[in-house]
N, C-alpha and C positions, 0 to 999 in steps of 0.2 A: 503359612497362613493359609487356611483354607477359604477357597471360595465358593460359593453356593452358584449353583447355575439354575437358570430354568428354561421352560420350553419356550420358542419362539412366538411372542403374541402374535404372531400371523397363522400360528398353526393351533387350533381346537384340540381339545382334548381327546375328541375320537380320532382326529389324524394322527396323534400320537400312540394311540392303543392300538391304531391299525398298523401302522410301521411296526411296533412292537410284536404285534403276531406275526406279520410277514418275517419278520428278523426269525424269532422262534422256528416257524414253519421251515424257512430256508436251511437252517441249523438243524433241524429235527431229522428232515428228509437229504440224510448223506446215501445221496445213490450210488456212489461208488462201491459201497460194501453189499450193497443188493444185486451187482449185476453178476453175472457167471462168469467162473475164471477164464483169463485170457480173452476176453470180450471187452471192445470199446464202444461207447456210444455215439453214433456218429453224428456230428455236428454241424455237417453241411461242405459245401464246395468251394474252392478257390482256383480261380483261372489267372495263370499269369501269362500273359503275351507279350511273345517275342517276334516284333514283326518287321517285316521290311520298311527301311525309310521312304517308301512310296505309298504306305500305308497312312491314311491320316486317324488322328487320334481318335477323332469320333466314330472311325469305322471299326476300330481296335476295342473302344467301350463299348460299341453294341455288339460286335461278336463276343467279347467276354459276356455280356449278357444272357445272348441266345445259347452261346455253351452253356453256361451255368444252368440254364433251364432244362437243358438235357439230361443231367446227371441224374442218377436212380442209385438207391432208392432215396426218397425226401427224408429230409430231418425230422426231428421234432419239433413241433411249436416252440420258440423260446422267447421269454421276457427279461430283456437286460440281460440275455447270454446265457440265463437258466433254462433249461427243459423242465418249466413247471406242471406240465402233464405228466411227466414222467416221475416228477416229487410226488405229485398227487397218487401216482399208480403204487408208489412203494410205500406210502404214509405209513398205513396200517397193518404191513406186513400182509402175507400170504394168505387169502380167505382161507377159512377153515371148511365154510359151507358153500356150496355154489349158489344158494338163495339167501344168504346171509348179508349183512349190512358191510362187511369189508367187500364181499364180492360186487354189491350195489355200488358203492362209493367208486371202486375201482372201475367199474363200465360206464359210471354216469359221468366221473370227472377227469378221470386219468387216461393215459395211453400208454400201450406197451412200447418197450423202449428200441428204436432202430438201431441196429448193432452196424459198425463198421466191416467190411468186406473187399480185402483184395481183388478179390472174383467179380464184385459189383465195377471197382475201378477197372479191371482189365476190357469188363464188356462195352465200357461207357467209352473208351478214348477210340476204339473205329466208328462209333455213333458220330461223335464231333467231329472226327475229321472227314468223315462223309458229308458233314455240313458243309465245311470249310470246302471241300470240293464241290460242293451243288451252289456255293455262293462265287464262285469262280477263282478262288485263291487254291489253283492247281499246285501241286508238289508242297504242300503244308502237310505239318504232321501234328500229332496230339499225344502226348504220354501223359501216365499219371501215376501218382504215388500216395501211399498214405502216411499222413503225420500226426504222431501220436502225442498226447499231452496227459500225462495222468489217465484217469479213466474216460477222457475222449479223444475223440480222432476225427480230422479231417480230410477231405479229397483235395487234392494238390495236383491241378493238372497243367501242363508245360503247354501250349499251341505256339509251333512256331509257324507263323503266317508268310506266306510268301507275297510277291507282286499280284494285284489281281488282274485277271482277263475281262477286256471289256467287246462289246459286240463292234467288228467291221462292217458286217453287211449279212443281207439274210437273201436266201436263193430257195427258190421253188422248181421241183422237179418239171421239166416242161415236154420231155419225149416218153410213149407209154410203148411198151412190149406187145401189147396185143388191142387188139380191135375194142373188147371189152372193157377195157381200163382206159378208152379214151373219154369219154364223160368224166370220169374221175379227175383226171388231168385237167382238161379244162375247167371244172369246177375249181380244182386246186387253184390253178391261175388266177382265175377270177376274184378269190379270195385275197390275193397277194398284197391289193392296194390297201388293205384293213388291216396289214401286220401289226401287233401291239411292241414291235421291236424298232427302235432308232438306234442309228450310227453314234456309237458311242456310250451305249448304255450298259450299265456293268452285267456279266454274265451271273445268271439268275437259274438254276434248274426249274424252278418253280414257274419262272417265267415261259419256258420252254413247256410244260405241262399246260400252261393257260392259253398258249398257242395253239398246242394241238387242240384241245378243246373248241377254242373258237374256231378252227377250221371245221372242225367236225361239225358244228352246229351249221357253218357254212354251207357245207357239201349236204346236209339233211334240210338246207330249205332250197335246194336244187333237187328236190325230188330223190334222193338217196336215203330212200327209206330205212336199210339194213345197217349202213355206214356207222362206224364207231372211230374214236379217235386214235383207239389200239391199233388201228390199220396205218397209221401215218408214222413212219419213221424220221429220225434225226441224224445227220451227221452234223460233227463239230470240227472243222479244220481251225486249228491252232498254230499261230504264227509265234514261237516261243522267243523271239527276240523283240517284236514290238508288244506282245501281250496283247493280241488281237486275236478275233476268234472268227469264221465264218459258218454259220448254221445253214445247213440245207435240209429242207423238209422235203418228203418223197412218200409216195404208194408204196407200202411193203407188198413184194413179189406174192406172198401167199395171202393175199387178200382174197377173201370168197367171193366167186363170180355174182352172188346176188347183191353184193355191198354196192356195187358198180352199176345197178341196174335201177334208172330211173322210175319213180313211180305217179300216177295220177288217181284222182279222186274219182270212182266212178259213181257209188249212191252214199247217201248220207242218212241214215236212220236215228230219228230221235223217239226217245221211248219218256215223255215227263212225269210219268204217273208210275217209275218203275219201285214196286216192292216186292222184297222177296217172295212173302206168303203168295203174293199175286203173279208173281213172275210170267207164268205162262200167258195168261191174258194180256199183261201188260206189254208184252213182247211180239204179241199177234202180228205178221206183218200183212194179213189180211185185211186187219182193218185201218191200216194205213191211208192216209189222204197225201195228197201232194201240196205243198203251198208253192206261190208264185216262184220262189227260188229252187224249186224242185227238190227239197227238203222232204223225205218221207216220214211224216207225223204219225205215230201211234199214240192217241189221243182220243178215246171214245167218247167221253165226256166232253170234251172241247174246253178243258178247262183253262188252257192257256192260250190265247189268241197267235196264231202262225208269226204274226209282224213280230213279237217276241226274238223267237228264234234268228229274224232277219238281221237285228239288231247284234245279237248277241256271237253269233256261230260266221267265223270268217273264215273257215274252210268251205269252200264251194265245188260244187261238183264238175267235173270237165276240166279242174286247172291240176297244176302239177302240185304233188305233195309240198308242203311248206311247214317243218317242225315249228316255225316261229308263230304262225298261223294258228297251229294245232295248241300250242302253249296257250296262246292268248285266248283262244276259245275257252279251254277249261277254266283259266284265271275269270274270264268275265261269268262264264257259268256258274261258278263259286261267288263270287262276289256280287250277283246280281240280287242276292236276299232271300230267292223263293225256293233254293233247293238246299236239302240238308247235306246230301252225298251228291257227289259226280264221279261217275267214271266210264271211261270208254274204252271200246275194242275196235282194231283194225283187222279185216280180213283179206290176205291177198289173194289175188288171182291174176290171171292171164287171160287177155281179150285180143285175141288174133296174135298180133306181134307185141302187143304194148303190157306191161305191168301195169295193175289198175288195183286199187283198195277200196273196198266197201267200209265205211266209218260208222260206227253205233255209238250212240250217247246215252248211257241211263241215267236217269236224273229222278232221284228221289226227294220231294217238295216238303218242306215243311208244311204243319198244319196252316191253313191260310189263317185263320184266326186264332189269338193267344191272349190271354189277361196277364198282368205282371203286376204285383206289387212291390215297392221299393222304400225301405226306410234309411233315413240319411242323418247324419249330423253333420252342421253348420258351422263353418268359422268365419266371420267377415270380416273384413279390414277396418271396420268402424265398431271393433269391440264387441259385436253382437254374436253370439252364439246359440247353438239351439238345435233343432231335429225339423225333419220334414218327411212328409210320407207322399208318395206318387203313385197313382194309381194308372196302369197304362193298359189300352186296348189296342192292338196290332192287328192291319190285316195285312198280308203280305202280298197279295194279288188284286188290291181293289178294283183296278179298271182292266183285269184279265192281262196285262203284260208285265207282270211283277212289279205294280207302282205299290210303294210302302205308305200304308194311312196308318198313323199314329196319332190316337188321343189319349193327351194326360189330362188328370185333375191332381192337382197339389193342394195340401194344406200343411201349415207350417207354423211353428212358434220360435221366437227368439226373443234372448234377455242379454241386457248390457252387463258387461262385468267390469267393474273397478270403477264405476260410477257413483257410489255410496245412496244419500238418498234421491239422487237424481236420474237415478237407474229407469230406464223403461223397458217395458215390455211390448215387444210386435207381435202381432198375427198377422199370416198373410193366407191367401187363397186364390186359386186362380185355374184357368182351364186353356188348354192350347192344343192346336190340330197342326200336323207338319204331313203334308204330303208330297213324298218325293217320287219322281219319274227316273226312270235307269235309261234316258234319252235327253236330247235338247227339245222342248216343247218352245216352238219359235216360229214365226214368218219368215225368219231370215237365218240363212245357213252359216254356223260357226265353223271355223277350220280348226281342226284339233287333230291329235296325232290319233290316225286308226289304228296304230301300234299298241296304244294304252288303254288302260282300264276306261269302260264306256262313261261319257260325261252324264252330270245328274242336272236335273231340273227341281228345284226346290221351293214349294209353296207352304208360309206357314202363317196361322193365325191366332192370336191369343189375347187373354184376358188376366189381368193380374190386379188383386186390391192388397193393400198393406193398411193396415189400422195401427197406427203409432200410439200405444198407451192409450191413455183417456184424452188425447192432444187433437188428433185430427186423421181423417183417412184420405189416402190418395188412391186414384182409379187409373189405369192405363189401358190402352188398346194398342195393338200391335200388329202389324202384317208386312209380309215380306215375300217377293218374287225375285229369283235367281238362278244362277247358272255355275256350275263348276266342273271343269275341265283338266285335262293335262296334255300338255304340248310333247313332255317327254317326261322320264323318270324324274328328273330335275326340278321341273318347273311345272307348276298348277297356278291356274286362273282360277278365280273366283268372282263373278260380277252381277251384283244385284240392283238392276235399274231402279228398281221400287222398293222403297222401303217407307212405311207410316208409321207414326208413333204420336197417338192422341194422350196427353196427361191432365187429369184435372182435379181438383179438390173439392170435392162438395161444401159449401160453406155452413150448411146447415148442419155436418158433422164436426166442426171447429168448436170445440166445449170451452167453458168459462175458465179451465186453466190455462188455457193457449192466451188468452186475452189477461187474464191476472198476470202472468208471467211478462207477457210483453209492456203491460202499463208499471210493472214494479221499477222503481227507481235504479235500484241495483243492478237489475240485468244491462250487462255490456253492450254498448252502441251497435258493435257486431254482430251478437245475436238478434237484435232487433231487426237489423237488417236482411237477418235470414227469416224472420216471421212476417215481414213484408213480400218476401220473393215467395215464402209460401203462399200467402194469401192470393197472389195474383200470378199461380204458377201454371194457370190451364195454358196450354200449348199446342200445337201441331208439330211433328217433325217430319217432313217430308224430303228424302233424301235418294241419294244412288251412291251406291259404295263398291268401288273395285280393290281387290285383294290380290297380290302377287307373292306367290311363294316358291323359295328356291332353296333346293338341297343338294351339297356335293354328292358327288355320285357315291352310292352304296356299296358299290363292288371296288372301290378305289381302295389301295393298299398303303395309300398315303396317309399319315398319323395325325393329318390336320384334316378335320372337317368345319365346313360353314354352312349357316343358314340364315335366310334373308326373309322377313315379312315385311311387305310394303303396304298401305291402306292410302286410298284418296277417296273424301266423301264431300258430296256438293250437297246443299240442301237448301230448298226453298228458290232457288233462280227460274223455275220453270213457273212455279204460283206467283211470283213478284212479277213477272213478265204478263201474266193473264187475269191477275186480279189488281183492280184500281183502289188507291187510297182513298176512303171515303171522306168524306167533309167532318172537320171537327174531330177526327181520328189521328194519332199518332204512327199507328200500326195497321198493316193490311192485316185483314182476318179472313177465314175460310169459318162458314156458319157462326160468326162472332168470336170465333176463336183466334189469337193470334199465331202465326208460324214463323219459324225459326228460320235464319238465313246466314249462312256459315259456310266457309272452305276449310278441311282439316285434313292433313296431311301427317302420317308417322312411317316410321321405320325402325324394325326391330332386327338388328345383325348379332349373331352370334358365332364365337369361333372358338372351336376345342380343339385343342392338341397333345397328343400322349407323348408325354415325355419318359415313359419307360413301362412296364407291363403293369405298375399298378397307380400310376401317377399320371393326373388328366389337370391340364391348364386350363379350366373354361372362362371364357369373356361374353359379356353382353354391352352393347352400346343403345341405347333407346334414345330417339330424337325425335318429338312430336310437336305442331304447330298448329294451332284453329286460328281462324280469322272470321271473327263473326261482324256483322256489317248489317247495314240495310234494315229489315224488318226486323232483328234481333235486338231486344229491349235492354238500354243500357249496354249495348256491344259485349255482351258476354255469352260464352256457350251455353247450350242448355245443360243442365247438371247431369244426366245420363251422359254427354259428349265431353263432360271435362277430365282432364288430367289429375291423378292425384299420386302422391309418392309416400314413402315412408311405409314400415310393416314387413311381414314373414317374405316377401317375394321382391322387395324394392331395397330401398334403403333400411337394412336391418338394426341399424344402430338408433332410428328414431321410431316411435309407436306411428300407427297409422294417421297419417294427415298430420302430423304434430308440425310439420314445416312448412312454409310456403304458403302463398305466392310470395317470392323474394323475401323480403326481412320478416314477412309476419309469420308468426308463431303461435301455437296454441298452447295452453297448459294441461297437459293429458297427464300428469302427474295425480292431480288430484280430481276431483268431480269434472267431468267431461260437460260440455253443452247441451242442451235437452236437442239441438238439433243438427243435422247435418251440414258439416262447413260444405262451403263450395271448394270447389280446386281452381285448376289454371289451365290456360289457353295454350300455354307451352310448358313442354317437359324434356328435360335434356337430364340423361343417368348414364352411368357407368357402372359396371359391376366388373370384379375378376377375381378368381377362386380357384385355390389348387386343393384337388381332389385326390385322397391316399386312401387308397384301399388295404386295409389291414388284412382282411381275411375275405370268405365268401359274405358275410352277413353285418361286418363294421367297417365303417369308413370314415376318415376323418378330414377336415376341411379349414383351411383360413381362407378370410377374404378381406376385400377391401370394398365398399361402396362408395358412391358420388352422386349428386346431382342437386335438381331443385326444380322447382316450376314457377312459373311468372304469368300475369295475364298479358294478353296482346296491348289491352288499352290501360290507362290508369286505372288501378283498383279501388273504386270508390266504395264498393262494398266489403272491403277488408279494414282499414285503418284510417286513421285520420290523414296521414300523408299518402296519396294515392300511389305518388310516384314509387314507394317502397316495395311494392308488389309488381310493378311493370318490368319488363323486359328489357333493359339496355344496354349500351355498349360494353360496361363495366359488370356484365352479368357474372361473370367468373368471380366477383369478390363476394357473390352471394351463396357459392357452392357449399352444400351439405357434405362432410366426408365420414364415415364411420369403417370401423374396422372389428373383426372378430373370429371366433374360433366356433367349429362345429361339428356334431356327429349325425352321421346317419345310419340310419339301422335298416338292412335289406329283407323284407319280410317275403321276398320272391314275387308277391301279388302287389303289392305297393311299399313304396321306402317311406319311411317315419324319419324325419329332419328335425334336429335339435340345434339352434344357434344361438349365441350369447355374444352379444357386439355392445361395442361403446363409443360414442362421439369422438372423432379428433379433430373435427373442425364444425362448428355450428354456425350459420347463416349471420346471426345477430351475434353481437357483443356479448361475452361473458367475462366479468369481471377487467372490461377494458379491452378484449383480444377476441377474435373468433378462434383462434388455436385453442384447444383445449386440452391439448396432449400432456403440458408439465401440471394438469391439475388432476390427473389420473391417482388416483388414491384407495386402494383395494380394501383397505384397513377401516377406512371410513366409512359408516353406514348410510349416513347423509348422502354420500357421493356415490354408494353402490345403487342407492334407492332412485337417485334421480338420474344414473348414467347408463347403467346397466340393465339392458334391454335384453328378454328371453323371448324365443320365437319357437313354436312349435307348427310343423307344416307338413303336408304330404306331398312327397316328389320331390324334384331339383328344382330350386328358385328359377332357375334358368339351363 
């Protein structure tokens, strides 16, 4: 009996044709018949570790991965074990013309085969063996051979790992052979307390190199201008019984005499208008004038105030040479933003019995004034897409101390996607000015790390207008004054003692359509409440904001990195104390406009863990709470300070603002509401994502997102049951969870992210349950429409 079969209904006709085409391609590309005689295609490396019982399994796996990475040559790229680029290389045979189709196709899509070589195996073995020795597995050996199978071959290496050695102690040379070496020995001893080694650390040759570099920098910071790490020797005294080693650092006897001489700074020359075409004039020392700090400045036009160099240059005349101060000076000159090119030169000299240095700084400034036009595409979390143009005018030396003054004029248009007949087109335009000082402008002194980048003072002033379709117009003014400074490489502080934002809606610009929609009996009550909020949205926000940023050390070799951003904002407190409540009013006002009063705290923590050379585990936890009180009407945060959830950088299985507060939900699958929904006062969100890098350009990801938002007080503006949106003890029952997969395309300058996600748990009941995993049905068109959410983003979500 014959049985007729059909393709699975889950496979489209195009999928079947693609599979058939791929099968034909693989069958047609018989690589073996194209290979030269006695050649084998190299398919990769296998490392077999035979380790001592004291070596942990995780160490064995890590070492096997490192040894495999050393193997050369690299094999051809493979897809399911098939070298597809080699198949494409031989697909159409040998090219007959150097510029014909076959030649073009081979160069464009194919790759020349990589052949197995016994010579390469022999060359790799000692390199791998050296790695084992450098990692402290003394006495270990590596041998390799070729394993042939048909037209393929693999390199197989046997690594015999012995017990690892650990650091027992570290010693530094104490006595000197001559008087000239004594300053070096003293500096070496002084650097000992900052050694990177600890008792019990695994022996690693890379750490020895780092320690030599650290010592070299420490000695250069004590005036030894000509000293380099090459003059430091290391002895390892190994105890083969205890598998412990003692490291002894010493100064090599053949160190040149000049490397042991401490130098002092004699003169500092600054050329702030240096240019190759006018170098003779720009460096004429006879035109130099001396500042209060005894800097010799050649600047006949007095383009820069000498106080600028007092703030930037940390090298001082009459002090001992210090490489750390020199590096910091160069970094500040580059980052101050006024100079396009920065270079320096040292002139050693002898002054009596002392060795001295003259320092020359050659600074090529940017053009003081410039104009720039930017065209941008925008995509917002409320489904608005569009474009904007920004015209910027810059003055890089506004007050002669490298202050940056930026004036921006912007105009843009945004249109709503997926809203059907209810779609709106928004227009916006605005002006803003930003003045940045590369120093602290304050009557009070701030304590900041002088070894770090210069602190900054920022002053902004701006105006923005948004015309929302043919409905209404919103105007806003804002101004801020604040500071940003670093206490260390890891810690940054941002303090804005003054933030002012005034938002108002001119009633004469509210159109008839606005009122008609409000009076329509079919308009939901929730939307009507939004209308009321819009009509009464005139408000002052007077606040102070503090931000704390922490980043784990960028120089750490740890596979784990951590970042934390925490914000604390208080609004309306001082105004509430100074302004009395007028009779007959329920809110205090400034010039007739009520001001917001609230406290707002949030923290964004991110943890990244490298699980392999191309696999990263990324995690984010966000916690935020806003407490409106006092003068805040209806006890809610201003719209610009509320929390929102969902969308391309949040819970990706839900559309922007589609969930929350609490059990409240918005129907984002059909026509969106005309007006922007309010958010919540409290936000909890957690995200985890595995990122696998396939090659230089393509990266895949699987992720799970969870969270929701709530109101601090009963959510009277969202639902007939205000408790459904309020944060309560059973908040965990209202958590939304989604999962998905993604592809990232790395285009060097930016990364394009494509994510496809679906809900696993909805805060509200669906068919009697919040969990919807059992309802997943990729074959159902209705299910896909309602539950598959496709996100396009630029950069990583976190």
